[in-house]
C-alpha positions as CSV (number, residue, x, y, z in Angstrom):
1,M,-82.2,-50.9,46.0
2,D,-80.6,-47.9,44.2
3,K,-78.0,-48.8,41.6
4,S,-75.3,-46.5,43.1
5,L,-75.9,-48.2,46.5
6,L,-75.4,-51.6,44.9
7,K,-72.2,-50.5,43.2
8,L,-70.9,-49.2,46.6
9,L,-71.4,-52.5,48.4
10,P,-68.2,-54.2,47.1
11,Y,-66.2,-51.4,48.7
12,T,-67.7,-52.3,52.1
13,K,-66.7,-56.0,52.0
14,P,-63.2,-55.5,53.5
15,Y,-64.9,-53.9,56.5
16,K,-67.6,-56.5,57.0
17,S,-66.7,-57.0,60.7
18,H,-67.1,-53.3,61.3
19,I,-70.6,-53.4,59.8
20,I,-71.6,-56.4,61.9
21,W,-70.3,-54.8,65.1
22,N,-71.9,-51.5,64.2
23,V,-75.3,-53.3,63.8
24,V,-74.8,-55.2,67.1
25,Y,-74.0,-52.1,69.1
26,N,-76.8,-50.1,67.4
27,V,-79.3,-52.8,68.4
28,L,-78.0,-52.7,72.0
29,Y,-78.1,-48.9,71.9
30,A,-81.7,-48.9,70.8
31,L,-82.6,-51.5,73.4
32,F,-80.9,-49.6,76.3
33,S,-82.3,-46.3,75.0
34,T,-85.8,-47.6,75.8
35,I,-84.7,-49.4,79.1
36,S,-83.1,-46.2,80.3
37,M,-86.4,-44.4,80.0
38,L,-88.3,-47.2,81.7
39,T,-85.9,-47.0,84.7
40,L,-87.4,-43.6,85.5
41,L,-90.7,-45.3,86.5
42,P,-89.4,-46.9,89.8
43,V,-87.7,-43.5,90.6
44,L,-91.1,-41.8,90.2
45,E,-92.9,-44.6,92.1
46,V,-90.5,-44.3,95.1
47,L,-90.7,-40.4,95.0
48,F,-94.5,-40.4,95.0
49,G,-94.7,-43.2,97.6
50,K,-96.7,-45.4,95.3
51,T,-94.6,-48.6,95.5
52,K,-96.6,-51.8,96.2
53,A,-95.3,-54.4,98.7
54,V,-94.5,-57.6,96.8
55,L,-92.8,-60.0,99.1
56,A,-92.9,-63.2,96.9
57,K,-90.5,-63.3,93.9
58,P,-92.8,-63.2,90.7
59,V,-92.6,-66.0,88.2
60,Y,-92.3,-65.4,84.4
61,T,-95.2,-67.1,82.6
62,G,-94.8,-65.9,79.0
63,I,-94.6,-62.9,76.7
64,G,-98.3,-62.0,77.2
65,D,-97.7,-61.4,80.9
66,I,-94.4,-59.5,80.5
67,K,-95.8,-56.1,81.6
68,Q,-97.2,-57.6,84.9
69,F,-94.0,-59.6,85.5
70,G,-91.8,-56.6,85.0
71,T,-93.8,-54.4,87.3
72,D,-94.0,-57.0,90.0
73,Y,-90.3,-57.8,89.8
74,M,-89.4,-54.2,90.2
75,Y,-91.7,-53.8,93.2
76,F,-90.3,-57.1,94.7
77,Q,-86.7,-55.6,94.5
78,I,-87.8,-52.3,96.1
79,S,-89.8,-54.2,98.8
80,S,-86.7,-56.4,99.6
81,L,-84.5,-53.3,100.0
82,T,-87.0,-51.3,102.2
83,K,-87.8,-54.4,104.4
84,D,-84.6,-53.9,106.5
85,N,-83.5,-50.4,105.3
86,S,-84.9,-46.9,105.0
87,I,-86.6,-45.6,101.8
88,Q,-83.3,-43.8,100.9
89,V,-81.7,-47.1,100.1
90,A,-84.5,-48.0,97.7
91,L,-84.1,-44.5,96.1
92,L,-80.4,-44.9,95.8
93,F,-80.9,-48.4,94.1
94,V,-83.3,-47.0,91.5
95,V,-81.1,-44.0,90.8
96,L,-78.1,-46.3,90.3
97,M,-80.2,-48.3,88.0
98,V,-81.0,-45.2,85.9
99,I,-77.2,-44.3,85.8
100,T,-76.2,-47.8,84.8
101,T,-78.7,-48.0,81.9
102,F,-77.8,-44.6,80.6
103,L,-74.1,-45.5,80.8
104,L,-74.6,-48.7,78.8
105,K,-76.7,-46.8,76.3
106,N,-74.0,-44.2,75.7
107,L,-71.2,-46.8,75.7
108,F,-73.0,-48.8,72.9
109,N,-73.5,-45.6,71.0
110,Y,-69.8,-44.8,71.2
111,L,-68.8,-48.4,70.1
112,A,-71.3,-48.2,67.2
113,S,-69.8,-44.8,66.1
114,H,-66.3,-46.2,66.5
115,H,-67.0,-49.0,64.0
116,I,-68.8,-46.9,61.5
117,M,-65.9,-44.4,61.6
118,H,-63.5,-47.2,60.5
119,L,-66.0,-48.2,57.8
120,K,-66.5,-44.7,56.4
121,N,-62.8,-43.8,56.4
122,G,-61.8,-47.1,54.9
123,V,-64.3,-46.9,52.1
124,L,-63.3,-43.3,51.5
125,R,-59.6,-44.3,51.1
126,D,-60.5,-47.2,48.8
127,L,-62.8,-45.1,46.6
128,R,-60.1,-42.4,46.3
129,K,-57.5,-45.1,45.3
130,S,-59.9,-46.5,42.7
131,M,-60.6,-43.1,41.4
132,Y,-56.9,-42.2,41.1
133,N,-56.0,-45.5,39.6
134,K,-58.8,-45.0,37.0
135,I,-57.8,-41.4,36.3
136,I,-54.2,-42.4,35.7
137,E,-55.1,-45.4,33.6
138,L,-57.6,-43.8,31.3
139,P,-56.3,-42.8,27.8
140,I,-55.2,-39.3,26.8
141,S,-58.2,-39.1,24.5
142,Y,-60.6,-39.2,27.5
143,Y,-59.2,-35.9,28.9
144,S,-59.3,-34.1,25.5
145,E,-63.1,-34.0,26.1
146,K,-63.3,-33.5,29.8
147,R,-62.5,-30.6,32.1
148,K,-59.7,-31.3,34.6
149,G,-61.6,-29.4,37.3
150,D,-64.6,-31.6,37.0
151,I,-62.5,-34.7,37.4
152,M,-60.9,-33.1,40.5
153,A,-64.3,-32.2,41.9
154,R,-65.5,-35.8,41.4
155,M,-62.4,-37.3,43.1
156,L,-62.3,-34.9,46.1
157,G,-65.8,-33.3,46.6
158,D,-68.1,-36.1,45.4
159,V,-66.1,-38.9,47.1
160,N,-66.3,-37.0,50.4
161,E,-70.0,-36.5,49.9
162,V,-70.4,-40.3,49.4
163,Q,-68.5,-40.8,52.7
164,N,-70.5,-38.2,54.6
165,S,-73.9,-39.1,53.3
166,F,-74.1,-42.7,52.3
167,F,-73.3,-44.3,55.6
168,S,-76.3,-42.5,57.1
169,I,-78.1,-45.6,55.6
170,L,-76.8,-47.7,58.4
171,E,-78.4,-45.3,60.8
172,L,-81.5,-45.2,58.7
173,V,-82.0,-49.0,58.6
174,V,-80.7,-50.1,62.1
175,K,-80.1,-47.6,64.8
176,E,-83.0,-45.1,64.5
177,P,-85.8,-47.5,63.4
178,L,-84.9,-49.9,66.2
179,T,-85.0,-47.1,68.7
180,I,-88.4,-46.2,67.5
181,I,-89.6,-49.9,67.4
182,F,-88.4,-50.6,71.0
183,A,-89.9,-47.4,72.3
184,L,-93.3,-48.1,70.5
185,A,-93.3,-51.7,71.8
186,T,-92.9,-50.4,75.4
187,M,-95.5,-47.7,74.8
188,F,-97.9,-50.4,73.6
189,I,-97.3,-52.3,76.9
190,I,-97.9,-49.1,78.9
191,S,-101.0,-48.0,77.0
192,T,-102.4,-49.6,73.8
193,K,-105.0,-46.8,73.3
194,L,-102.4,-44.0,73.5
195,T,-100.0,-45.7,71.2
196,L,-102.6,-46.4,68.5
197,F,-103.4,-42.7,68.7
198,V,-99.7,-41.9,68.1
199,L,-99.5,-44.2,65.1
200,I,-102.2,-42.3,63.3
201,F,-100.0,-39.2,63.3
202,M,-96.7,-40.8,62.3
203,P,-97.5,-41.7,58.6
204,I,-98.9,-38.1,58.1
205,S,-95.5,-36.7,59.3
206,G,-93.6,-39.1,57.1
207,W,-95.7,-38.1,54.0
208,I,-95.1,-34.4,54.6
209,I,-91.3,-34.9,55.0
210,S,-91.1,-37.1,51.9
211,K,-92.8,-34.4,49.8
212,L,-90.1,-31.9,50.8
213,A,-87.3,-34.3,49.8
214,K,-88.7,-34.6,46.2
215,N,-86.3,-33.5,43.5
216,L,-83.4,-33.1,46.0
217,R,-81.2,-35.7,44.2
218,A,-81.6,-34.0,40.8
219,K,-80.6,-30.6,42.4
220,S,-77.7,-32.2,44.2
221,L,-76.4,-33.6,40.9
222,E,-76.7,-30.2,39.3
223,A,-74.9,-28.5,42.2
224,Q,-72.0,-31.1,42.0
225,K,-71.6,-30.5,38.2
226,E,-71.5,-26.7,38.8
227,S,-68.9,-27.3,41.5
228,G,-66.8,-29.2,38.9
229,F,-67.1,-26.3,36.5
230,L,-66.1,-23.8,39.2
231,I,-62.9,-25.8,40.0
232,S,-62.2,-25.9,36.2
233,I,-62.3,-22.1,36.0
234,V,-59.8,-21.9,38.9
235,D,-57.6,-24.5,37.4
236,E,-57.6,-22.7,34.0
237,T,-57.0,-19.3,35.6
238,L,-54.0,-20.5,37.5
239,G,-52.6,-22.3,34.4
240,G,-53.1,-19.3,32.1
241,L,-52.5,-16.4,34.5
242,K,-49.8,-14.7,32.3
243,V,-52.1,-14.7,29.3
244,I,-55.1,-13.4,31.3
245,K,-53.0,-10.5,32.7
246,S,-51.3,-9.7,29.4
247,Y,-54.6,-9.5,27.5
248,N,-56.3,-7.6,30.4
249,A,-58.8,-10.4,30.5
250,E,-59.3,-10.3,34.3
251,P,-62.9,-8.9,34.0
252,N,-63.9,-11.6,31.6
253,F,-62.6,-14.4,33.9
254,K,-64.1,-12.7,37.0
255,N,-67.5,-12.6,35.3
256,R,-67.2,-16.3,34.4
257,F,-66.3,-17.1,38.0
258,D,-69.0,-14.9,39.4
259,D,-71.7,-16.4,37.2
260,S,-70.7,-19.9,38.2
261,V,-70.5,-19.0,41.9
262,T,-73.9,-17.4,41.8
263,R,-75.4,-20.5,40.1
264,L,-73.8,-22.7,42.7
265,L,-75.1,-20.3,45.5
266,N,-78.7,-20.6,44.2
267,L,-78.5,-24.4,44.0
268,T,-76.9,-24.9,47.4
269,N,-79.4,-22.4,49.0
270,S,-82.3,-24.3,47.5
271,I,-80.8,-27.7,48.7
272,G,-79.9,-26.2,52.1
273,S,-83.3,-24.7,52.6
274,R,-84.9,-28.1,52.2
275,N,-82.2,-29.8,54.4
276,N,-82.6,-27.1,57.1
277,L,-86.4,-27.5,57.1
278,A,-86.2,-31.3,57.7
279,T,-85.1,-31.0,61.4
280,P,-87.5,-28.2,62.6
281,L,-90.4,-29.6,60.7
282,S,-90.0,-33.1,62.1
283,E,-89.6,-31.7,65.5
284,F,-92.7,-29.5,65.2
285,L,-94.7,-32.5,63.9
286,G,-93.4,-34.5,66.8
287,V,-94.2,-31.9,69.4
288,T,-97.7,-31.5,67.9
289,T,-98.1,-35.2,68.5
290,I,-96.8,-34.9,72.1
291,A,-99.2,-32.0,72.7
292,V,-102.2,-34.0,71.5
293,L,-100.9,-36.9,73.6
294,L,-100.8,-34.7,76.7
295,F,-104.5,-33.8,76.2
296,Y,-105.6,-37.3,75.4
297,G,-103.4,-39.0,78.0
298,G,-104.3,-36.5,80.6
299,N,-107.9,-37.5,80.2
300,L,-106.9,-41.2,80.7
301,V,-105.1,-40.2,83.9
302,L,-107.5,-37.6,85.4
303,I,-110.9,-38.5,84.0
304,E,-111.0,-42.2,83.0
305,K,-108.3,-43.1,85.6
306,T,-107.3,-46.0,83.4
307,L,-103.6,-44.9,83.4
308,D,-101.3,-44.3,86.3
309,G,-99.7,-40.8,86.5
310,S,-96.1,-42.1,86.9
311,A,-96.6,-44.5,83.9
312,F,-97.9,-41.5,81.8
313,I,-94.8,-39.5,82.6
314,V,-92.6,-42.4,81.5
315,Y,-94.8,-42.8,78.4
316,L,-94.2,-39.1,77.5
317,T,-90.4,-39.5,77.9
318,L,-90.6,-42.6,75.5
319,A,-92.6,-40.5,73.1
320,F,-90.0,-37.7,73.2
321,N,-87.4,-40.4,72.8
322,I,-89.0,-41.2,69.4
323,L,-88.6,-37.6,68.3
324,T,-84.7,-37.7,68.1
325,P,-84.5,-40.8,65.8
326,A,-87.4,-39.5,63.7
327,K,-85.5,-36.2,63.2
328,A,-82.3,-38.2,62.4
329,I,-84.1,-40.3,59.9
330,S,-85.6,-37.3,58.1
331,K,-82.2,-35.6,58.0
332,A,-80.4,-38.8,56.9
333,S,-82.8,-39.3,54.1
334,Y,-81.9,-35.9,52.7
335,S,-78.2,-36.7,53.1
336,V,-78.6,-40.0,51.2
337,K,-80.2,-38.1,48.3
338,N,-77.0,-36.0,48.1
339,G,-74.9,-39.1,48.5
340,L,-76.7,-40.9,45.6
341,A,-76.1,-37.9,43.3
342,A,-72.4,-37.8,44.3
343,A,-72.0,-41.6,43.9
344,E,-73.6,-41.4,40.4
345,R,-70.8,-39.0,39.3
346,V,-68.1,-41.0,41.0
347,F,-69.2,-44.3,39.3
348,E,-69.6,-42.5,36.0
349,V,-65.8,-42.1,35.9
350,L,-65.0,-45.6,37.5
351,E,-67.1,-47.3,34.8
352,V,-65.5,-45.6,31.8
353,E,-64.1,-48.3,29.6
354,N,-60.4,-48.0,29.0
355,E,-60.0,-49.0,25.3
356,I,-56.2,-48.7,25.4
357,T,-55.0,-51.6,27.5
358,S,-52.7,-54.6,27.3
359,K,-54.3,-57.7,25.8
360,E,-54.5,-60.9,27.8
361,N,-51.2,-62.7,27.5
362,A,-49.7,-59.7,25.8
363,I,-46.2,-60.0,24.4
364,V,-43.5,-58.6,26.8
365,K,-40.7,-57.1,24.6
366,N,-37.7,-55.5,26.3
367,T,-35.3,-55.1,23.3
368,F,-35.5,-53.4,19.9
369,E,-33.7,-55.5,17.2
370,S,-34.5,-54.3,13.6
371,D,-37.2,-51.8,12.7
372,I,-40.4,-49.9,13.3
373,T,-43.0,-50.3,10.5
374,I,-46.0,-48.1,10.1
375,K,-48.2,-49.6,7.4
376,N,-51.3,-48.1,5.7
377,I,-52.6,-46.4,8.8
378,N,-55.7,-44.1,8.9
379,F,-56.5,-42.1,12.0
380,K,-59.0,-39.4,13.0
381,Y,-59.5,-37.6,16.3
382,E,-63.1,-36.6,15.3
383,D,-64.6,-36.7,11.9
384,E,-61.8,-36.0,9.4
385,N,-58.8,-38.2,8.9
386,V,-55.6,-36.7,10.2
387,L,-53.4,-39.5,8.7
388,K,-54.4,-41.1,5.4
389,D,-53.0,-44.4,4.2
390,F,-49.7,-43.4,5.9
391,S,-46.7,-45.8,5.7
392,L,-43.2,-45.5,7.0
393,Q,-40.3,-47.7,8.0
394,V,-37.6,-46.7,10.6
395,K,-34.6,-49.0,10.8
396,K,-32.6,-49.5,14.0
397,G,-30.0,-46.8,14.5
398,Q,-31.7,-44.4,12.0
399,T,-32.7,-40.8,12.8
400,V,-36.0,-40.1,10.9
401,A,-37.4,-36.6,10.9
402,L,-41.0,-35.6,10.3
403,V,-41.6,-32.1,9.0
404,G,-44.6,-30.2,7.6
405,Q,-47.0,-27.4,8.3
406,S,-49.1,-27.4,11.4
407,G,-52.0,-29.9,11.2
408,S,-50.1,-32.2,8.8
409,G,-50.2,-35.1,11.3
410,K,-46.6,-35.1,12.6
411,S,-47.4,-35.2,16.4
412,T,-50.2,-37.8,15.8
413,I,-47.4,-40.2,14.8
414,A,-45.9,-39.8,18.3
415,N,-49.3,-40.3,19.9
416,L,-49.8,-43.5,17.9
417,L,-46.4,-45.0,18.5
418,T,-46.7,-44.6,22.2
419,R,-50.3,-45.9,22.1
420,F,-51.8,-42.7,23.6
421,Y,-54.3,-43.3,20.8
422,D,-54.9,-46.5,18.7
423,V,-55.0,-46.4,14.9
424,N,-58.4,-46.7,13.2
425,E,-57.0,-48.8,10.3
426,G,-53.6,-50.3,9.4
427,T,-50.8,-51.5,11.7
428,I,-47.7,-50.3,13.6
429,T,-45.2,-53.0,14.3
430,I,-41.9,-53.2,16.2
431,D,-39.6,-56.0,15.0
432,G,-42.7,-57.4,13.2
433,T,-44.8,-57.4,16.4
434,N,-48.0,-55.4,16.3
435,I,-47.8,-52.8,19.1
436,Q,-51.4,-53.6,20.0
437,D,-50.3,-57.2,20.8
438,M,-47.5,-55.9,23.1
439,N,-47.7,-55.3,26.8
440,L,-48.4,-51.6,27.1
441,Q,-45.7,-51.0,29.8
442,S,-43.0,-52.9,27.9
443,L,-43.9,-50.9,24.7
444,R,-43.5,-47.6,26.5
445,G,-40.4,-49.0,28.2
446,L,-38.7,-49.1,24.8
447,M,-39.4,-45.4,24.2
448,G,-38.2,-42.1,25.5
449,L,-40.4,-39.1,24.8
450,V,-39.4,-35.4,24.9
451,T,-42.3,-33.1,24.1
452,Q,-42.6,-29.4,23.2
453,D,-44.0,-28.7,26.6
454,S,-41.5,-29.5,29.3
455,I,-43.7,-31.4,31.8
456,L,-42.1,-31.1,35.2
457,F,-43.4,-31.7,38.7
458,N,-43.2,-29.6,41.9
459,D,-40.3,-31.6,43.3
460,T,-36.5,-31.7,43.2
461,I,-34.5,-32.0,40.0
462,K,-33.4,-35.5,41.1
463,A,-37.1,-36.6,41.6
464,N,-38.1,-35.2,38.2
465,I,-35.2,-36.8,36.3
466,S,-35.5,-40.2,38.0
467,I,-39.2,-40.6,37.3
468,G,-38.5,-43.4,34.8
469,K,-35.7,-45.0,36.9
470,L,-36.5,-44.6,40.6
471,D,-33.4,-46.4,41.8
472,A,-31.0,-44.1,39.9
473,T,-27.9,-43.1,41.8
474,D,-26.8,-39.4,42.1
475,D,-23.8,-40.3,39.8
476,E,-26.2,-41.6,37.1
477,I,-28.3,-38.5,37.4
478,V,-25.2,-36.2,37.0
479,E,-24.1,-38.2,34.0
480,A,-27.6,-37.8,32.4
481,L,-27.4,-34.1,33.1
482,K,-24.0,-33.8,31.4
483,I,-25.3,-35.6,28.3
484,A,-28.4,-33.2,28.3
485,N,-26.1,-30.2,28.5
486,A,-27.7,-29.3,31.8
487,Y,-25.1,-30.1,34.5
488,E,-23.5,-26.6,34.4
489,F,-26.7,-24.7,35.4
490,V,-27.8,-27.4,37.9
491,N,-24.4,-27.4,39.6
492,E,-24.8,-23.7,40.2
493,L,-28.1,-24.0,42.0
494,P,-28.0,-23.8,45.9
495,K,-28.8,-27.4,46.5
496,G,-27.7,-28.9,43.1
497,I,-29.9,-31.9,42.1
498,H,-31.8,-31.6,45.3
499,T,-33.2,-28.1,44.4
500,N,-37.0,-27.9,44.3
501,I,-38.0,-26.4,40.9
502,G,-41.5,-25.2,41.8
503,D,-44.9,-25.8,40.2
504,S,-44.4,-27.0,36.6
505,G,-40.7,-26.1,37.0
506,N,-41.5,-22.4,37.0
507,K,-38.3,-21.5,38.8
508,L,-36.4,-22.4,35.6
509,S,-36.1,-20.9,32.1
510,G,-37.7,-22.7,29.1
511,G,-34.3,-24.0,27.9
512,Q,-33.4,-25.3,31.3
513,K,-36.7,-27.1,31.7
514,Q,-36.3,-28.7,28.3
515,R,-32.8,-29.9,29.1
516,L,-34.1,-31.5,32.3
517,S,-36.8,-33.3,30.1
518,I,-34.0,-34.5,27.9
519,A,-31.9,-35.7,30.9
520,R,-35.0,-37.6,32.1
521,A,-35.2,-39.4,28.7
522,V,-31.4,-40.0,28.8
523,L,-31.5,-41.6,32.2
524,K,-34.3,-43.9,31.1
525,N,-31.9,-45.0,28.3
526,P,-34.5,-46.4,25.9
527,P,-33.5,-47.8,22.5
528,I,-36.1,-45.6,20.7
529,M,-36.3,-41.9,21.2
530,I,-39.3,-39.7,20.1
531,L,-38.7,-36.0,20.0
532,D,-42.0,-34.1,19.5
533,E,-41.0,-30.5,18.5
534,A,-38.5,-30.5,21.4
535,T,-37.0,-27.1,20.5
536,S,-39.9,-25.2,18.9
537,A,-40.7,-23.2,22.1
538,L,-37.2,-22.0,22.7
539,D,-35.2,-18.9,21.9
540,T,-32.1,-19.2,19.6
541,E,-29.6,-19.3,22.5
542,S,-31.5,-22.0,24.4
543,E,-32.1,-23.9,21.2
544,K,-28.3,-24.2,20.7
545,F,-27.8,-25.7,24.2
546,V,-30.8,-28.0,23.7
547,Q,-29.7,-29.0,20.2
548,V,-26.3,-30.1,21.6
549,A,-28.1,-32.1,24.2
550,L,-30.4,-33.8,21.6
551,E,-27.4,-34.7,19.4
552,N,-25.6,-36.2,22.5
553,M,-28.8,-38.2,23.3
554,M,-29.5,-39.5,19.8
555,Q,-26.1,-41.1,19.4
556,N,-26.4,-44.8,18.8
557,R,-30.2,-44.7,19.1
558,T,-33.2,-45.0,16.8
559,S,-34.8,-41.5,16.8
560,I,-38.0,-40.2,15.4
561,V,-37.8,-36.4,15.4
562,I,-40.9,-34.3,14.9
563,A,-39.6,-30.8,14.0
564,H,-40.9,-27.4,13.3
565,R,-37.5,-25.8,13.2
566,L,-35.7,-27.4,10.2
567,S,-32.3,-26.3,11.4
568,T,-32.5,-29.1,14.1
569,I,-33.0,-32.0,11.7
570,Q,-30.5,-31.4,8.9
571,K,-28.3,-34.3,10.0
572,A,-31.2,-36.8,10.0
573,D,-30.8,-39.9,7.8
574,T,-34.3,-39.5,6.3
575,I,-36.5,-36.5,6.4
576,I,-40.3,-37.1,5.7
577,V,-42.2,-34.1,4.5
578,M,-45.9,-34.3,5.3
579,Q,-49.0,-32.5,4.1
580,K,-52.6,-33.1,5.2
581,G,-51.7,-36.5,6.7
582,K,-49.7,-37.8,3.6
583,I,-46.1,-38.1,2.7
584,V,-45.3,-35.7,-0.2
585,E,-41.4,-35.9,-0.1
586,Q,-38.7,-38.0,1.6
587,G,-34.9,-38.1,1.5
588,N,-32.0,-36.6,3.3
589,H,-31.5,-32.8,3.5
590,D,-29.4,-32.4,0.4
591,E,-31.7,-34.6,-1.7
592,L,-34.7,-32.7,-0.7
593,I,-33.1,-29.3,-1.3
594,A,-32.2,-30.6,-4.8
595,L,-35.8,-31.6,-5.4
596,N,-36.7,-27.9,-5.1
597,G,-40.1,-28.9,-3.7
598,M,-42.0,-28.3,-0.5
599,Y,-39.1,-29.0,1.8
600,N,-37.0,-26.4,0.0
601,K,-39.8,-24.0,0.3
602,L,-40.1,-24.5,4.0
603,V,-36.3,-24.1,4.4
604,N,-36.4,-20.8,2.4
605,L,-39.3,-19.5,4.5
606,Q,-37.5,-20.2,7.8
607,S,-34.3,-18.7,6.4
608,F,-36.2,-15.6,5.4
609,E,-37.8,-15.4,8.9
């Protein structure tokens, strides 16, 4: 059994009853599919006046005599009806028998479809939930190497493909094969010679169809990867539209998109051509078999006279009845190839190991008592160390600022404190407890983070601010907005805190967005605040508003401020000057100016600017 199929089985367990009922109803459908064809025989016999008079009720003597018993029993019923009534009553009886069997056949087909619908939709929901849970749990480092569009394609397109294709397997192993088996068994009973003749052609048809399906899975996998790349281009285009337009880069992006769409077109056309060929080819091979049957069977009826004409017509309807499931099997086998390729991509994400998790019996810590200690840490994103033997202590209530040129490792400290990444060597402790021994949620519960990029969601101001405290009242939100120096502009909006701010908060200015980010951190009210270049993207006027907000927020808190603009950190208790992952100077503003070293040089450069 395919590995992807085995991995999917646990998702079907909650829907076991639906699988069982689907199988039961498919068995009944297959059985009545054959019986419904057989009921045409008495109709033909009555119409052609070939019914035999059987007055004694036949006795069943065993499986070897089933054909004779069935025929005699049917004639017995017709004879009983025509004994005291006209032939029309017998005709009505056999017609009603045909209607009843066809009704039951279609009823069982509906019930089987009903249960597989619940199975497919339930597994789709559970797979999507698993994918989303995995996506949200995986560390930030995973997404630094992956395209967002590809992840989206896996979660939406590939999961849908699994739903649409994979459950064709139930049709492949139950419904269609049983329909063929029951039909063939009945055909054997009618004429062994003819059926053996049919069985010579079936393996040949199967071999031809399997040859066409070759390499379909590999092409499907390639097409799904290309689809992910295509979604990535769209995602990047929408995210960077201002840059694309301002640099007149539209032709470049159009070319990238056109190339990807063309590659996808060629792949899907190639896959589609094979898929489209499956049905007509299987039908043609089936009709060819029927045509040969007509010739060979016609000889048995007309020349050898070993087969009755009515039985031969029913035999042909049974042979035609095999064509539909045979076509469905060939089509489903193609779909399963697509499903296997899609499942491979889905489980590739689901099986990624999350290295940043809470340990078993991790320490839950809800208070901050004394200090944060960073001791002899080394860290690298790829090959070269970003931090080298770095040590720092931040005492409770202190404001410590980290400054330095771009690439000196300042923001990496924020990433390590929040465990977006884990250190390669050394330790980070809070009140003497290694953060890797702490419960991840409780660690992050101690911290508020305000980044350079104001990350807001397409929702109301209230929903954005209360993301860390969902039960916050309107009064608490207003208080947080006042501390963040944002209440004035929010109060002027048409719906106040219930105003929707658009995608990524694009209805607001940069300074307004940043003040909402600060309000969000204020409302959370954590004992440790990390500000990662919170004012570097703002103009001078916005910076003044935001700086007031930051000062309000940092009162009576332990703060680690990563700053590019030195004007924002002059009041810090300790300023750490970093270069190439190491501390080169530390002290307060006045002490560092007096040193006349790198900090003084940075201040002078910014003053000159």
